[in-house]
Backbone as XML, in Angstrom:
<?xml version="1.0"?>
<chain id="A" units="angstrom">
  <residue number="1" name="MET">
    <atom name="N" x="48.102" y="102.645" z="-6.072"/>
    <atom name="CA" x="48.931" y="101.630" z="-6.935"/>
    <atom name="C" x="49.992" y="101.029" z="-6.526"/>
  </residue>
  <residue number="2" name="GLU">
    <atom name="N" x="49.728" y="99.674" z="-6.421"/>
    <atom name="CA" x="51.396" y="99.403" z="-5.999"/>
    <atom name="C" x="52.429" y="98.848" z="-7.553"/>
  </residue>
  <residue number="3" name="VAL">
    <atom name="N" x="53.221" y="99.617" z="-7.604"/>
    <atom name="CA" x="54.340" y="99.386" z="-8.974"/>
    <atom name="C" x="54.997" y="98.371" z="-8.367"/>
  </residue>
  <residue number="4" name="MET">
    <atom name="N" x="55.656" y="97.546" z="-9.676"/>
    <atom name="CA" x="56.520" y="96.532" z="-9.699"/>
    <atom name="C" x="57.680" y="96.949" z="-10.595"/>
  </residue>
  <residue number="5" name="ILE">
    <atom name="N" x="59.049" y="96.595" z="-10.748"/>
    <atom name="CA" x="59.826" y="96.490" z="-11.738"/>
    <atom name="C" x="60.158" y="95.213" z="-12.055"/>
  </residue>
  <residue number="6" name="ARG">
    <atom name="N" x="59.666" y="94.940" z="-13.277"/>
    <atom name="CA" x="60.049" y="93.849" z="-13.944"/>
    <atom name="C" x="60.111" y="93.835" z="-15.389"/>
  </residue>
  <residue number="7" name="LEU">
    <atom name="N" x="60.398" y="92.164" z="-15.802"/>
    <atom name="CA" x="60.841" y="92.102" z="-17.420"/>
    <atom name="C" x="59.368" y="92.177" z="-17.931"/>
  </residue>
  <residue number="8" name="GLN">
    <atom name="N" x="59.206" y="92.502" z="-19.282"/>
    <atom name="CA" x="58.723" y="92.475" z="-20.087"/>
    <atom name="C" x="58.914" y="92.246" z="-21.647"/>
  </residue>
  <residue number="9" name="LYS">
    <atom name="N" x="58.498" y="91.289" z="-22.235"/>
    <atom name="CA" x="58.969" y="90.701" z="-23.475"/>
    <atom name="C" x="59.072" y="91.854" z="-24.495"/>
  </residue>
  <residue number="10" name="ALA">
    <atom name="N" x="59.873" y="91.973" z="-25.238"/>
    <atom name="CA" x="60.175" y="92.968" z="-26.197"/>
    <atom name="C" x="59.983" y="92.516" z="-27.932"/>
  </residue>
  <residue number="11" name="GLY">
    <atom name="N" x="60.842" y="91.353" z="-28.143"/>
    <atom name="CA" x="60.699" y="90.934" z="-29.180"/>
    <atom name="C" x="61.426" y="89.620" z="-29.343"/>
  </residue>
  <residue number="12" name="LYS">
    <atom name="N" x="61.337" y="88.847" z="-30.535"/>
    <atom name="CA" x="62.176" y="87.805" z="-30.419"/>
    <atom name="C" x="63.273" y="87.623" z="-31.857"/>
  </residue>
  <residue number="13" name="THR">
    <atom name="N" x="64.280" y="87.189" z="-31.642"/>
    <atom name="CA" x="65.132" y="86.971" z="-32.838"/>
    <atom name="C" x="64.862" y="85.946" z="-33.652"/>
  </residue>
  <residue number="14" name="ALA">
    <atom name="N" x="65.535" y="85.907" z="-34.797"/>
    <atom name="CA" x="65.387" y="84.388" z="-35.748"/>
    <atom name="C" x="64.810" y="83.157" z="-35.092"/>
  </residue>
  <residue number="15" name="ASN">
    <atom name="N" x="65.914" y="82.977" z="-34.036"/>
    <atom name="CA" x="65.759" y="81.622" z="-33.222"/>
    <atom name="C" x="64.372" y="81.802" z="-32.309"/>
  </residue>
  <residue number="16" name="LYS">
    <atom name="N" x="63.518" y="82.636" z="-32.121"/>
    <atom name="CA" x="62.600" y="82.643" z="-31.412"/>
    <atom name="C" x="63.058" y="82.799" z="-30.162"/>
  </residue>
  <residue number="17" name="ARG">
    <atom name="N" x="64.194" y="83.231" z="-29.837"/>
    <atom name="CA" x="64.592" y="83.630" z="-28.294"/>
    <atom name="C" x="64.027" y="85.098" z="-28.064"/>
  </residue>
  <residue number="18" name="TYR">
    <atom name="N" x="63.718" y="85.543" z="-27.148"/>
    <atom name="CA" x="63.040" y="86.786" z="-26.706"/>
    <atom name="C" x="64.203" y="87.854" z="-26.366"/>
  </residue>
  <residue number="19" name="ASN">
    <atom name="N" x="63.844" y="89.066" z="-25.988"/>
    <atom name="CA" x="64.635" y="90.037" z="-25.810"/>
    <atom name="C" x="63.622" y="90.724" z="-24.714"/>
  </residue>
  <residue number="20" name="TYR">
    <atom name="N" x="64.056" y="91.244" z="-23.817"/>
    <atom name="CA" x="63.345" y="91.792" z="-22.162"/>
    <atom name="C" x="63.528" y="93.378" z="-22.274"/>
  </residue>
  <residue number="21" name="ARG">
    <atom name="N" x="62.672" y="94.140" z="-21.763"/>
    <atom name="CA" x="62.817" y="95.497" z="-21.325"/>
    <atom name="C" x="62.546" y="95.376" z="-19.876"/>
  </residue>
  <residue number="22" name="ILE">
    <atom name="N" x="63.186" y="96.010" z="-19.134"/>
    <atom name="CA" x="62.972" y="95.990" z="-17.632"/>
    <atom name="C" x="62.086" y="97.503" z="-17.632"/>
  </residue>
  <residue number="23" name="VAL">
    <atom name="N" x="60.745" y="97.304" z="-16.783"/>
    <atom name="CA" x="60.011" y="98.287" z="-16.968"/>
    <atom name="C" x="59.350" y="98.423" z="-15.465"/>
  </residue>
  <residue number="24" name="ALA">
    <atom name="N" x="58.971" y="99.317" z="-15.069"/>
    <atom name="CA" x="58.053" y="100.021" z="-14.033"/>
    <atom name="C" x="56.730" y="100.029" z="-14.289"/>
  </residue>
  <residue number="25" name="THR">
    <atom name="N" x="55.744" y="99.123" z="-13.910"/>
    <atom name="CA" x="54.345" y="98.758" z="-14.166"/>
    <atom name="C" x="53.471" y="98.259" z="-12.975"/>
  </residue>
  <residue number="26" name="SER">
    <atom name="N" x="52.368" y="98.607" z="-13.155"/>
    <atom name="CA" x="50.974" y="98.158" z="-12.113"/>
    <atom name="C" x="51.413" y="96.518" z="-11.660"/>
  </residue>
  <residue number="27" name="LYS">
    <atom name="N" x="51.240" y="96.402" z="-10.376"/>
    <atom name="CA" x="51.688" y="95.243" z="-9.832"/>
    <atom name="C" x="50.381" y="94.335" z="-10.517"/>
  </residue>
  <residue number="28" name="ASN">
    <atom name="N" x="49.410" y="94.540" z="-10.634"/>
    <atom name="CA" x="48.547" y="93.820" z="-11.244"/>
    <atom name="C" x="48.086" y="93.658" z="-12.681"/>
  </residue>
  <residue number="29" name="SER">
    <atom name="N" x="48.767" y="94.567" z="-13.702"/>
    <atom name="CA" x="48.861" y="94.236" z="-15.097"/>
    <atom name="C" x="49.409" y="92.872" z="-15.406"/>
  </residue>
  <residue number="30" name="SER">
    <atom name="N" x="49.175" y="92.585" z="-16.772"/>
    <atom name="CA" x="50.031" y="91.675" z="-17.206"/>
    <atom name="C" x="51.237" y="91.921" z="-17.516"/>
  </residue>
  <residue number="31" name="ARG">
    <atom name="N" x="51.901" y="90.788" z="-18.178"/>
    <atom name="CA" x="53.613" y="91.045" z="-18.658"/>
    <atom name="C" x="53.675" y="91.838" z="-19.886"/>
  </residue>
  <residue number="32" name="GLU">
    <atom name="N" x="52.504" y="91.656" z="-20.801"/>
    <atom name="CA" x="52.665" y="92.143" z="-21.983"/>
    <atom name="C" x="51.765" y="93.764" z="-21.707"/>
  </residue>
  <residue number="33" name="SER">
    <atom name="N" x="51.437" y="94.275" z="-20.879"/>
    <atom name="CA" x="50.572" y="95.345" z="-20.857"/>
    <atom name="C" x="51.244" y="96.424" z="-20.795"/>
  </residue>
  <residue number="34" name="ARG">
    <atom name="N" x="50.541" y="97.613" z="-20.722"/>
    <atom name="CA" x="51.326" y="99.024" z="-20.953"/>
    <atom name="C" x="52.043" y="99.033" z="-19.550"/>
  </residue>
  <residue number="35" name="HIS">
    <atom name="N" x="53.278" y="99.994" z="-19.574"/>
    <atom name="CA" x="54.140" y="100.238" z="-18.572"/>
    <atom name="C" x="54.246" y="101.825" z="-18.138"/>
  </residue>
  <residue number="36" name="LEU">
    <atom name="N" x="54.734" y="101.970" z="-17.360"/>
    <atom name="CA" x="55.101" y="103.182" z="-16.724"/>
    <atom name="C" x="56.015" y="104.042" z="-17.186"/>
  </residue>
  <residue number="37" name="GLU">
    <atom name="N" x="57.359" y="103.251" z="-16.990"/>
    <atom name="CA" x="58.260" y="103.620" z="-17.556"/>
    <atom name="C" x="59.435" y="102.439" z="-18.147"/>
  </residue>
  <residue number="38" name="ILE">
    <atom name="N" x="60.398" y="102.610" z="-19.166"/>
    <atom name="CA" x="61.509" y="101.689" z="-19.287"/>
    <atom name="C" x="62.466" y="102.129" z="-18.842"/>
  </residue>
  <residue number="39" name="LEU">
    <atom name="N" x="63.177" y="100.911" z="-18.118"/>
    <atom name="CA" x="64.230" y="101.368" z="-17.225"/>
    <atom name="C" x="65.425" y="100.722" z="-17.578"/>
  </residue>
  <residue number="40" name="GLY">
    <atom name="N" x="65.406" y="99.345" z="-18.467"/>
    <atom name="CA" x="66.622" y="99.073" z="-18.963"/>
    <atom name="C" x="65.875" y="97.902" z="-20.029"/>
  </residue>
  <residue number="41" name="HIS">
    <atom name="N" x="67.372" y="97.319" z="-20.593"/>
    <atom name="CA" x="66.808" y="96.160" z="-21.671"/>
    <atom name="C" x="67.879" y="94.848" z="-21.064"/>
  </residue>
  <residue number="42" name="TYR">
    <atom name="N" x="67.056" y="93.712" z="-21.621"/>
    <atom name="CA" x="68.020" y="92.604" z="-21.106"/>
    <atom name="C" x="68.114" y="91.383" z="-22.239"/>
  </residue>
  <residue number="43" name="ASP">
    <atom name="N" x="69.476" y="91.583" z="-22.920"/>
    <atom name="CA" x="69.073" y="90.280" z="-23.962"/>
    <atom name="C" x="69.876" y="89.246" z="-23.895"/>
  </residue>
  <residue number="44" name="PRO">
    <atom name="N" x="69.155" y="88.072" z="-23.526"/>
    <atom name="CA" x="69.945" y="86.691" z="-23.079"/>
    <atom name="C" x="70.493" y="86.004" z="-23.849"/>
  </residue>
  <residue number="45" name="SER">
    <atom name="N" x="69.716" y="86.286" z="-25.193"/>
    <atom name="CA" x="70.443" y="85.449" z="-26.549"/>
    <atom name="C" x="71.901" y="85.787" z="-26.971"/>
  </residue>
  <residue number="46" name="GLN">
    <atom name="N" x="72.479" y="86.928" z="-26.646"/>
    <atom name="CA" x="73.765" y="87.111" z="-27.005"/>
    <atom name="C" x="74.667" y="86.558" z="-25.768"/>
  </residue>
  <residue number="47" name="LYS">
    <atom name="N" x="76.005" y="86.147" z="-26.285"/>
    <atom name="CA" x="76.889" y="85.856" z="-25.395"/>
    <atom name="C" x="78.271" y="86.401" z="-25.287"/>
  </residue>
  <residue number="48" name="PRO">
    <atom name="N" x="78.403" y="87.158" z="-24.121"/>
    <atom name="CA" x="77.689" y="87.282" z="-22.948"/>
    <atom name="C" x="76.046" y="88.086" z="-22.999"/>
  </residue>
  <residue number="49" name="ALA">
    <atom name="N" x="75.277" y="87.829" z="-21.934"/>
    <atom name="CA" x="74.138" y="88.323" z="-21.835"/>
    <atom name="C" x="74.290" y="89.838" z="-21.817"/>
  </residue>
  <residue number="50" name="VAL">
    <atom name="N" x="73.327" y="90.616" z="-22.773"/>
    <atom name="CA" x="73.578" y="92.034" z="-22.436"/>
    <atom name="C" x="72.384" y="92.702" z="-21.402"/>
  </residue>
  <residue number="51" name="ILE">
    <atom name="N" x="72.933" y="93.416" z="-20.759"/>
    <atom name="CA" x="72.160" y="93.821" z="-19.653"/>
    <atom name="C" x="72.209" y="95.485" z="-19.384"/>
  </residue>
  <residue number="52" name="SER">
    <atom name="N" x="71.193" y="96.189" z="-19.494"/>
    <atom name="CA" x="71.603" y="97.797" z="-19.421"/>
    <atom name="C" x="70.258" y="98.220" z="-18.595"/>
  </residue>
  <residue number="53" name="ILE">
    <atom name="N" x="70.781" y="98.711" z="-17.544"/>
    <atom name="CA" x="69.703" y="99.652" z="-16.572"/>
    <atom name="C" x="70.345" y="100.772" z="-16.256"/>
  </residue>
  <residue number="54" name="ASN">
    <atom name="N" x="69.126" y="101.604" z="-15.838"/>
    <atom name="CA" x="69.483" y="102.863" z="-15.778"/>
    <atom name="C" x="69.106" y="103.014" z="-14.020"/>
  </residue>
  <residue number="55" name="LYS">
    <atom name="N" x="70.220" y="102.961" z="-13.309"/>
    <atom name="CA" x="70.066" y="102.592" z="-12.255"/>
    <atom name="C" x="69.502" y="103.926" z="-11.225"/>
  </residue>
  <residue number="56" name="GLU">
    <atom name="N" x="69.580" y="105.131" z="-11.892"/>
    <atom name="CA" x="69.272" y="106.460" z="-10.978"/>
    <atom name="C" x="67.784" y="106.124" z="-11.062"/>
  </residue>
  <residue number="57" name="LYS">
    <atom name="N" x="67.315" y="105.907" z="-12.170"/>
    <atom name="CA" x="65.637" y="105.699" z="-12.481"/>
    <atom name="C" x="64.982" y="104.321" z="-11.366"/>
  </residue>
  <residue number="58" name="VAL">
    <atom name="N" x="65.950" y="103.462" z="-11.488"/>
    <atom name="CA" x="65.492" y="102.263" z="-10.284"/>
    <atom name="C" x="65.542" y="102.947" z="-9.108"/>
  </residue>
  <residue number="59" name="ASN">
    <atom name="N" x="66.178" y="103.355" z="-8.453"/>
    <atom name="CA" x="66.518" y="104.045" z="-7.297"/>
    <atom name="C" x="65.480" y="105.032" z="-6.780"/>
  </residue>
  <residue number="60" name="GLN">
    <atom name="N" x="64.742" y="105.481" z="-8.174"/>
    <atom name="CA" x="63.766" y="106.686" z="-7.853"/>
    <atom name="C" x="62.404" y="105.954" z="-7.725"/>
  </residue>
  <residue number="61" name="TRP">
    <atom name="N" x="62.178" y="104.778" z="-8.559"/>
    <atom name="CA" x="61.033" y="104.038" z="-8.447"/>
    <atom name="C" x="61.114" y="103.250" z="-6.897"/>
  </residue>
  <residue number="62" name="LEU">
    <atom name="N" x="62.441" y="103.196" z="-6.572"/>
    <atom name="CA" x="62.214" y="102.244" z="-5.354"/>
    <atom name="C" x="62.282" y="103.238" z="-4.131"/>
  </residue>
  <residue number="63" name="ALA">
    <atom name="N" x="62.279" y="104.351" z="-4.149"/>
    <atom name="CA" x="61.999" y="105.491" z="-3.131"/>
    <atom name="C" x="60.756" y="105.787" z="-3.178"/>
  </residue>
  <residue number="64" name="LYS">
    <atom name="N" x="59.967" y="105.669" z="-4.278"/>
    <atom name="CA" x="58.521" y="105.882" z="-4.062"/>
    <atom name="C" x="57.916" y="104.196" z="-3.660"/>
  </residue>
  <residue number="65" name="GLY">
    <atom name="N" x="58.625" y="103.485" z="-3.422"/>
    <atom name="CA" x="57.961" y="102.238" z="-2.844"/>
    <atom name="C" x="57.737" y="100.887" z="-3.709"/>
  </residue>
  <residue number="66" name="ALA">
    <atom name="N" x="58.393" y="101.006" z="-5.077"/>
    <atom name="CA" x="58.026" y="100.104" z="-5.847"/>
    <atom name="C" x="58.849" y="98.617" z="-5.198"/>
  </residue>
  <residue number="67" name="ILE">
    <atom name="N" x="58.622" y="97.702" z="-5.695"/>
    <atom name="CA" x="59.159" y="96.504" z="-5.450"/>
    <atom name="C" x="59.772" y="95.640" z="-6.661"/>
  </residue>
  <residue number="68" name="LEU">
    <atom name="N" x="60.907" y="95.100" z="-6.603"/>
    <atom name="CA" x="61.497" y="94.514" z="-7.410"/>
    <atom name="C" x="61.164" y="92.915" z="-7.888"/>
  </residue>
  <residue number="69" name="SER">
    <atom name="N" x="60.899" y="92.130" z="-9.003"/>
    <atom name="CA" x="60.927" y="90.941" z="-8.935"/>
    <atom name="C" x="61.696" y="90.163" z="-8.758"/>
  </residue>
  <residue number="70" name="ASP">
    <atom name="N" x="61.743" y="88.666" z="-8.450"/>
    <atom name="CA" x="63.194" y="88.339" z="-8.056"/>
    <atom name="C" x="64.254" y="88.270" z="-9.332"/>
  </residue>
  <residue number="71" name="THR">
    <atom name="N" x="63.930" y="88.373" z="-10.730"/>
    <atom name="CA" x="64.521" y="88.159" z="-12.168"/>
    <atom name="C" x="65.088" y="89.485" z="-11.839"/>
  </residue>
  <residue number="72" name="VAL">
    <atom name="N" x="64.798" y="90.455" z="-11.885"/>
    <atom name="CA" x="65.518" y="91.892" z="-11.899"/>
    <atom name="C" x="66.603" y="92.340" z="-10.532"/>
  </residue>
  <residue number="73" name="LYS">
    <atom name="N" x="65.726" y="91.601" z="-9.415"/>
    <atom name="CA" x="67.200" y="91.902" z="-8.315"/>
    <atom name="C" x="68.417" y="91.067" z="-8.768"/>
  </residue>
  <residue number="74" name="SER">
    <atom name="N" x="68.067" y="89.922" z="-9.404"/>
    <atom name="CA" x="69.328" y="89.113" z="-9.935"/>
    <atom name="C" x="70.014" y="89.862" z="-10.971"/>
  </residue>
  <residue number="75" name="LEU">
    <atom name="N" x="69.517" y="90.645" z="-12.065"/>
    <atom name="CA" x="70.174" y="91.188" z="-12.852"/>
    <atom name="C" x="70.784" y="92.383" z="-12.117"/>
  </residue>
  <residue number="76" name="LEU">
    <atom name="N" x="70.226" y="93.163" z="-11.397"/>
    <atom name="CA" x="70.916" y="94.257" z="-10.809"/>
    <atom name="C" x="72.089" y="93.841" z="-10.174"/>
  </residue>
  <residue number="77" name="GLY">
    <atom name="N" x="72.361" y="92.573" z="-9.414"/>
    <atom name="CA" x="73.561" y="92.143" z="-8.896"/>
    <atom name="C" x="74.569" y="91.827" z="-9.963"/>
  </residue>
  <residue number="78" name="LYS">
    <atom name="N" x="74.128" y="91.398" z="-10.989"/>
    <atom name="CA" x="75.090" y="91.185" z="-12.177"/>
    <atom name="C" x="75.543" y="92.484" z="-12.637"/>
  </residue>
  <residue number="79" name="VAL">
    <atom name="N" x="74.719" y="93.533" z="-13.034"/>
    <atom name="CA" x="75.275" y="94.669" z="-13.345"/>
    <atom name="C" x="76.893" y="95.348" z="-12.755"/>
  </residue>
  <residue number="80" name="LYS">
    <atom name="N" x="77.719" y="95.922" z="-13.795"/>
    <atom name="CA" x="78.895" y="96.528" z="-13.138"/>
    <atom name="C" x="78.649" y="97.795" z="-12.652"/>
  </residue>
  <residue number="81" name="THR">
    <atom name="N" x="78.746" y="98.100" z="-11.772"/>
    <atom name="CA" x="78.800" y="99.438" z="-11.010"/>
    <atom name="C" x="79.694" y="100.574" z="-11.743"/>
  </residue>
</chain>
């Protein structure tokens, strides 16, 4: 099973702006389907956008062969170490 780390819609605010979870999931599953593990959260509706990622869990999944989506790769670059 190929694992991908990507965004999953989590809910929306009053202005119909979505919040997202950063999850590890099967590559063939849809965006709203079940995930293997939640790795963080992303809220683009707040200024500045709120990004929280558990880097230890992300590194564990990458060691197991998981693939990052382009968006998550970009978000990882923006997170302060």
